[in-house]
N, C-alpha and C positions, 0 to 999 in steps of 0.2 A: 766503558760498557762491559758488563759481565756476561758470562755465558748463560746465567740464570736470571737475568733482569726480568722482573715482573712475574716470576714463578713463585709458588708457595710449596715448600717441602716439609714433610713430617719425618723426623729422624727418631726412630725408636731405638732406645739404648744410647741416646745422645749424651748422657752424663758419664758414660764409660770412657776408658782410655782411647779406644779406636773411635768411638762415637764422637768424642770431642774434636778429633781431627776432621771428621766428616762435617760436623756442625760448622766449624771454622771455615772450611772450604766453601760450603754452600753460602754462608754469609758473604765471604769475600767475592763470590761470583754474582752477588746481587739478589739472591733469593731471600724471601721471607721464610724463616725457619721456625717450625713448631717442635718443641721438645717436651714430652711428658715424662714425669717421674713420680714415684710414690713418695719421694722425699723432697720437701721444700728446701732442706739444707743442701742437698746435692745440686739442685737447680741453682741456688745462690752461688755455690762454689763454681759451677760451670760459668756463670756470668762473670765472676771475678777472674777466672782464668782466660776468658775470651776478651779481656781488656785490649783495646786496639782494633778489634773487629767491629763490624757494624751491628752492635747489640741492640740498637733501636729497632732492628728488624727481627729480633729474637722474641718469640712468644713461648713462655714457659707455663706449663699447666700441670698441676698436681692431679694425678690420676693413676688408676690401677689397670694393668693388662693381664692379671693372673688368671682371669676367667672371662667367659664370653659376655656375661651381663655387665660387669664393670667396664669391660673394653668397649661395649656399645655405648655406654654412658659417656665414656671418654671421647668416642668418635663424635657424639652429638655436641659436646663442649667445643671440640676443635672446629667442626664445621660451622657452628654458630659464630665463631670468631673470624674465620678466614673465608668461609663460603665454599671454597673448592680447593682440592689438593692437586698439584701437578706432578708431584713425585713423593714416593715413600721409600725410605731406606730402613731396613730392619737389621740392626746391628745388635743381635741378642745372643747372649751366651752366659753360661754359668761356669765358675772356676772349678777345676779339679786338680789338686796338687799331690794326690796320693800316688803310691806306686804299689798297686794291689792287683793280683790276678782276677780276672772276671768272675771265676767261680767262688772266690772268697769275698766278693763285693756284697755289701748288705743291700737288701731290697729297698730300704729307705734311701740309700745313696743312688741306686738305680733310678728310682722314681724322681728324685730331686733333679738329677742331671737330664733325664728325659723331659721333665717339665720345663727346665730353664733353657735347654739347648734345642729342643724339638717342638714340644707343645707350644711354647711361646711363639714360634714362627707360624704354627698352624693358626693360633688365635689371631695373630697380627694379620695374616693373609685373609682369614675369614672375615675380619672386621673391616679392613680397609680396601681390599681389592674391589669389592662390589660398588664402591663409591667413586672409583677412578674412571675418568672419561678417556675416550680415544685421544692418543697423543701423549698421554701421561706415562710415567715409568714406575716400576716397582723393583727394588733391588734388595736381594738378600745378601748378607755378609756371612761367609762360612769360613771354616778352618781347614788347613791342609791335612788334618787327621782324617778327613773324609776319604782320602785317596790312598791311605797306607795303614795297614794294621800295625799298631804299636803295642807290643806286649805290656800288660799291666795298666794300659790306658784305654781300655775298652769303653769306659764311660764317656770318653771324649770322641773316640773314633766312630762308635755306632750311631749316636744322634747326628753327628756331622755327615756321615754317609747317607743317613735317612733324609737329611735336609736337602741333599742333592736330588734325591728322588722326589721329594716334596716340590722342589722347584720345577722339575721336569713335568710332573703331573699338572701343576698350575699352568705351565706354558701350554700344554695340550688342551686343557679345559678352557683357557682364555683366548684360544685362537679366534681371530675375527673380531675381537673386542677393540683392537687398536691400542691396547695397553702393552707396553714393552716390559717383559719380565726377564731379569737376568740374575745370576748369582756370581758374586765375586769371592773366590776362595783365596784366603791369605796363606799362601804356601811358604811362609817365612815367619821368623820372629818379628814382632812389631815393636818399634820404639814408641813408647808412650810416656806420660808423666811418671808412671810407676816403674818403667824399665828404660833406663837411659841409653842402653846400647853402646856404651863406651867400649871401644876396641872392636866393634863389629860394624864396620861401614857397609857390609853387605845386607844388613837388616833393613827392612822397609820402615819408614817413619809413618806415624798415624796421619800426619798431614798429607803425605803422599797418597795414602789410601783415600783420604778425603778428596784430594784434587781429582783422582781418577774417578771416584764415585760421582762427583759433581759433573764431570764431563759426561759420564754415562747417562746422567739425567737431562743433559742439555740437548738442544736440537741438532748439534753437531754429531751426536751419536744416534740419530734417528734410525740408522740402518742396523743397529746392534739390538737384537731381540732373541729371546729363547736360547741364551748362551750361558755356559758355565765357563767363567773366566778365571784363570790362575794368575795371581800376582806373586811372582817368585823373587827370591833374593837378588840383590844387585850382583852382577858378575864381578 
């Protein structure tokens, strides 16, 4: 028996490194898992990497979440296939590998990072929170840069901090709905298929993030709601 037997979960960002760990954990706990992506190739690669998990319960859909209209079309596709969602996890972020002071950052880069790291979460919440019923859960995945100003990485810190406020506003606005909203902040480097973590036993593995997030969506965590949760490095 899995913690999520009979439940259906939508994992946004499920083809990413952290998202893959979340998808695997939800499948292993018995959930039917829906993963959308704009890329059919990325969906196929995810299926290949999940070999050994219960991929017969994996539903992959090609769709776009970059704006509200295509997001609503994607929602209709999903609901037509599964009927109802019991859990949504939004593991959405864009990469920033530059080392540039904020005042020297281009407006194009600012807009790109705001779109991928903040607006994407707004679109996801606007699209899927209204269709969740009492007893379901909505989990945002955020980064530790939300909690500390890092010089030259303002384009990571600022949208991450705004995501925390987005979560808190959603929690207040959804009070009384019975939908549990939480944010999990990854306050550690994460070991993924692209970052092996060799020599760093203190780093958190993507599968550990997945197992925690799956527990958070289960009935065992029914008392956890409206919470900003930090997952820190192993001691």
